[in-house]
C-alpha positions as CSV (number, residue, x, y, z in Angstrom):
1,M,43.7,102.9,23.9
2,G,45.4,105.2,26.4
3,V,47.1,103.6,29.4
4,V,46.5,104.8,33.0
5,N,48.6,102.9,35.4
6,I,47.8,103.5,39.1
7,T,50.8,101.5,40.3
8,P,54.1,102.2,42.0
9,D,56.0,99.6,39.9
10,S,54.8,99.5,36.3
11,F,57.7,99.0,33.9
12,S,57.5,102.4,32.2
13,D,55.6,104.8,34.4
14,G,55.4,103.2,37.8
15,G,54.6,105.9,40.4
16,D,53.9,108.7,37.9
17,F,50.1,108.5,38.5
18,F,49.9,106.7,41.8
19,D,47.2,108.8,43.4
20,V,43.7,109.7,42.4
21,G,44.4,113.3,41.3
22,R,47.3,112.5,39.1
23,A,45.6,109.5,37.6
24,V,42.5,111.5,36.7
25,A,44.6,114.2,35.2
26,R,46.4,111.6,33.1
27,A,43.1,110.2,31.9
28,E,41.9,113.7,30.9
29,Q,45.2,114.3,29.1
30,L,44.9,111.1,27.1
31,V,41.3,111.9,26.1
32,S,42.4,115.3,24.9
33,E,45.2,113.7,22.9
34,G,42.6,111.6,21.0
35,A,42.3,108.3,23.0
36,D,39.2,106.4,21.9
37,I,39.3,104.3,25.1
38,L,41.1,104.4,28.4
39,D,42.7,101.3,30.0
40,L,42.8,101.6,33.8
41,G,45.0,99.3,35.8
42,G,45.9,99.0,39.5
43,E,48.3,96.0,39.4
44,S,51.6,95.8,37.5
45,S,52.1,92.9,35.2
46,R,55.7,93.7,34.3
47,P,58.1,90.7,34.3
48,G,59.0,89.8,37.9
49,S,56.1,91.6,39.4
50,A,54.2,90.2,42.4
51,P,50.4,90.3,42.7
52,V,48.7,92.8,44.8
53,T,45.9,92.1,47.3
54,L,42.3,92.4,46.4
55,D,41.8,95.3,48.8
56,E,44.8,97.2,47.5
57,E,43.7,96.9,43.9
58,R,40.2,98.0,44.8
59,R,41.6,101.0,46.7
60,R,43.7,102.0,43.7
61,V,41.2,101.5,40.9
62,L,37.7,102.3,42.0
63,P,38.1,105.9,43.1
64,V,39.8,106.8,39.8
65,L,37.2,104.9,37.8
66,D,34.4,106.8,39.5
67,K,35.9,110.1,38.3
68,I,36.7,109.2,34.7
69,V,33.7,107.3,33.5
70,S,32.2,110.7,32.6
71,L,35.0,111.7,30.3
72,G,33.1,110.6,27.1
73,V,35.1,107.6,26.1
74,P,34.7,103.9,27.2
75,V,36.8,102.8,30.1
76,S,38.5,99.4,30.2
77,V,39.7,98.0,33.5
78,D,42.8,95.9,33.4
79,T,42.3,93.2,36.0
80,S,42.2,89.4,36.5
81,K,40.2,89.5,39.8
82,P,36.5,88.7,39.4
83,E,35.7,90.8,42.4
84,I,37.3,93.9,40.8
85,M,35.5,93.0,37.5
86,H,32.1,93.0,39.2
87,A,32.8,96.3,41.1
88,A,34.3,98.0,38.0
89,L,31.3,97.0,35.8
90,A,28.9,98.2,38.4
91,S,30.8,101.6,38.5
92,G,30.5,102.1,34.7
93,A,33.4,100.3,33.1
94,S,32.6,99.2,29.5
95,M,35.3,96.6,29.1
96,I,37.5,94.2,31.1
97,N,41.1,93.6,29.8
98,D,42.4,90.4,31.4
99,I,45.9,89.1,31.0
100,F,44.7,85.7,32.3
101,A,42.0,85.5,29.7
102,L,39.2,85.0,32.3
103,R,40.8,81.8,33.6
104,N,40.4,82.7,37.3
105,P,37.3,81.1,38.9
106,G,34.3,83.4,38.5
107,A,35.8,85.6,35.9
108,I,33.7,84.4,33.0
109,D,30.6,84.7,35.1
110,A,31.4,88.3,35.9
111,I,31.5,89.1,32.2
112,A,28.4,86.9,31.4
113,A,26.4,88.8,33.9
114,S,27.1,92.1,32.1
115,D,27.0,93.5,28.6
116,A,30.6,94.6,28.7
117,G,33.3,93.9,26.2
118,V,36.3,91.8,27.1
119,C,39.9,91.3,25.9
120,L,41.5,87.9,26.2
121,M,45.3,87.8,26.3
122,H,47.8,85.0,25.9
123,M,50.5,84.6,28.5
124,Q,52.9,81.7,29.2
125,G,53.3,81.4,32.9
126,R,52.7,84.3,35.3
127,P,54.3,87.7,35.5
128,K,56.6,86.7,38.4
129,H,58.5,84.1,36.3
130,M,57.1,84.4,32.7
131,Q,60.3,85.7,31.1
132,R,62.5,82.9,32.5
133,K,63.4,81.0,29.3
134,P,59.9,80.8,27.6
135,V,59.8,77.9,25.2
136,Y,57.3,77.0,22.4
137,G,57.2,74.3,19.8
138,N,55.4,76.7,17.5
139,V,54.6,80.1,19.1
140,L,52.0,81.1,16.5
141,S,50.1,77.9,16.6
142,E,50.1,77.7,20.4
143,V,48.9,81.3,20.8
144,L,46.2,80.8,18.2
145,E,45.0,77.6,19.8
146,F,44.9,79.2,23.3
147,L,43.0,82.3,22.2
148,L,40.5,80.3,20.1
149,E,39.9,78.0,23.1
150,R,39.3,80.9,25.5
151,A,37.0,82.6,23.0
152,Q,35.0,79.4,22.5
153,C,34.6,79.1,26.3
154,L,33.0,82.5,26.4
155,L,30.7,81.7,23.4
156,T,29.5,78.5,25.2
157,K,28.6,80.7,28.2
158,G,26.4,82.9,26.0
159,I,28.8,85.8,25.6
160,D,28.3,87.3,22.2
161,A,31.3,87.2,19.8
162,K,30.8,90.9,19.2
163,R,32.0,91.5,22.8
164,I,35.3,89.7,22.5
165,A,38.8,91.0,21.5
166,L,42.0,89.1,21.4
167,D,45.6,90.0,22.5
168,P,48.6,87.8,21.5
169,G,50.4,89.1,24.7
170,F,53.6,90.7,23.4
171,G,56.2,90.4,26.1
172,F,54.2,88.0,28.3
173,G,56.3,84.8,28.4
174,K,58.0,85.3,25.0
175,T,61.4,85.9,23.7
176,L,62.3,88.6,21.2
177,E,62.1,86.1,18.4
178,H,58.6,84.9,19.6
179,N,57.4,88.5,19.7
180,L,58.6,89.3,16.2
181,E,57.0,86.2,14.8
182,L,53.7,87.1,16.3
183,L,54.0,90.7,15.1
184,R,54.6,89.5,11.5
185,E,51.6,87.2,11.8
186,I,49.0,89.6,13.2
187,S,46.9,88.9,10.1
188,T,46.7,85.3,11.0
189,I,45.3,86.1,14.5
190,V,42.9,88.5,12.9
191,A,41.7,85.6,10.7
192,L,40.2,84.1,13.9
193,G,37.4,86.6,13.4
194,F,37.8,88.9,16.4
195,P,39.3,92.4,16.7
196,V,43.0,92.2,17.8
197,L,44.4,94.4,20.5
198,V,48.2,94.9,20.6
199,G,50.2,96.1,23.6
200,L,53.7,97.0,22.3
201,S,54.2,100.5,23.7
202,R,57.5,101.1,25.4
203,K,58.2,97.3,26.0
204,S,61.6,95.8,26.6
205,L,61.4,93.8,23.3
206,L,61.7,97.2,21.5
207,G,64.7,98.0,23.6
208,G,66.2,94.7,22.6
209,I,66.0,95.8,19.0
210,T,67.0,99.5,19.4
211,G,69.3,99.3,22.5
212,Q,67.2,101.8,24.4
213,S,67.2,100.7,28.0
214,D,65.0,103.5,29.2
215,A,61.4,102.7,28.6
216,K,60.4,106.3,28.1
217,S,63.0,106.6,25.3
218,R,61.2,104.0,23.2
219,L,58.7,106.4,21.5
220,G,60.0,105.9,18.0
221,S,60.1,102.1,18.2
222,S,56.7,102.0,19.9
223,I,55.2,104.0,17.0
224,A,57.0,101.8,14.4
225,A,55.6,98.7,16.1
226,A,52.1,100.1,16.2
227,L,52.2,100.9,12.5
228,V,53.4,97.4,11.7
229,A,50.6,95.9,13.8
230,V,47.8,98.1,12.3
231,A,49.1,97.5,8.8
232,N,48.7,93.8,9.5
233,G,45.2,94.2,10.7
234,A,45.3,95.0,14.4
235,S,42.2,97.1,15.5
236,I,43.2,98.5,18.9
237,V,46.6,99.9,19.9
238,R,47.3,100.2,23.6
239,A,49.7,103.2,23.9
240,H,51.3,105.4,26.6
241,D,52.0,108.2,24.1
242,V,48.6,108.7,22.5
243,A,49.1,111.9,20.6
244,E,52.2,110.8,18.8
245,T,50.8,107.3,18.1
246,R,47.6,108.7,16.7
247,D,49.4,111.3,14.5
248,A,51.5,108.5,13.0
249,L,48.5,106.3,12.3
250,L,46.7,109.3,10.7
251,V,49.6,109.8,8.3
252,W,49.8,106.1,7.5
253,Q,46.0,106.1,6.9
254,A,46.2,109.1,4.6
255,A,49.1,107.5,2.6
256,A,47.4,104.2,2.4
257,K,44.2,105.8,1.1
258,H,46.1,107.8,-1.5
259,A,47.8,104.6,-2.7
260,G,44.5,102.9,-2.9
261,Q,45.5,100.3,-0.3
262,S,43.0,98.6,2.0
263,G,43.5,98.0,5.7
264,V,42.5,99.0,9.2
265,T,42.1,102.7,9.6
266,V,42.0,104.9,12.6
267,S,38.2,105.1,12.2
268,D,38.0,101.3,11.8
269,S,39.9,101.0,15.1
270,A,37.4,103.3,16.9
271,A,34.6,101.2,15.5
272,S,36.1,98.0,16.8
273,I,36.5,99.6,20.2
274,A,32.9,100.7,20.3
275,A,31.8,97.2,19.2
276,V,33.8,95.5,21.9
277,S,33.2,97.9,24.7
278,N,29.5,98.5,24.0
279,A,28.7,95.3,22.2
280,S,27.0,97.4,19.5
281,E,27.0,96.4,15.8
282,S,29.1,98.1,13.2
283,D,29.7,97.5,9.6
284,E,33.4,97.8,10.3
285,A,33.5,95.5,13.3
286,V,31.0,92.6,12.8
287,L,32.6,89.5,14.2
288,N,32.1,86.0,12.9
289,E,31.5,83.1,15.3
290,A,32.7,80.7,12.6
291,V,36.5,80.4,12.9
292,P,38.5,79.2,9.9
293,N,40.3,76.0,10.5
294,E,43.3,77.1,8.4
295,A,43.9,79.8,11.0
296,I,45.5,77.3,13.4
297,S,47.0,74.9,10.9
298,N,50.4,76.6,10.4
């Protein structure tokens, strides 16, 4: 999943693509590098960021969306506003990626009225204050319970399980220790029965490990985190550096196959993306509505 941020203040590329022409060119570049899906966002959710108005987000997102829906890959729109969801889906978006997990009034209805896919993310607090001393009794159990509850809300509204993906929300109201525990336990989140999307690319948690303060200098750690996540069962990797991340995953896939290991492959990830964004069935991405009780008992 290639990232296209149409913002002046995103944490790693704010302002780089803050007009229609540059954003479209960025999308075209990511597709040429092998992105299976594009994630288009017009509102920064970096720690400390303030929300943007509905009109401003609409002004940023919709003109770019209109120009990239014909690039041959599904387009996800990263938004929490139901009005933007309706407009994006009407303009050809295949998926909504919501950091608030459709908790805003009207958000679930926007998805239910379409056949689009949706990604539900966990976040403690809101972007403005989420990194001010986040605290959990048990971060894994709490994230699992939240994601399961949100998925079940959608199921009760008639939204097919095949349309749902889950994101544990790395860096969203979590310390470094919280993030590392969730990364180690991706397989437990996968056991809920939905494809798991991970957004680790260039994040400050990686800088906390490597000492790299410049987000654009975190390529190596971003690739390492992506490999750990996919090896543990993640299906979709949200990345700024698509070509490099894809190359690394292809090498890992080839080595795993040679060693006779099982696990998610690059082709599996593409199948999961297609299943979520187009709600189509795939042998590699059939989701189970029955959720194992043991998945939230740790």
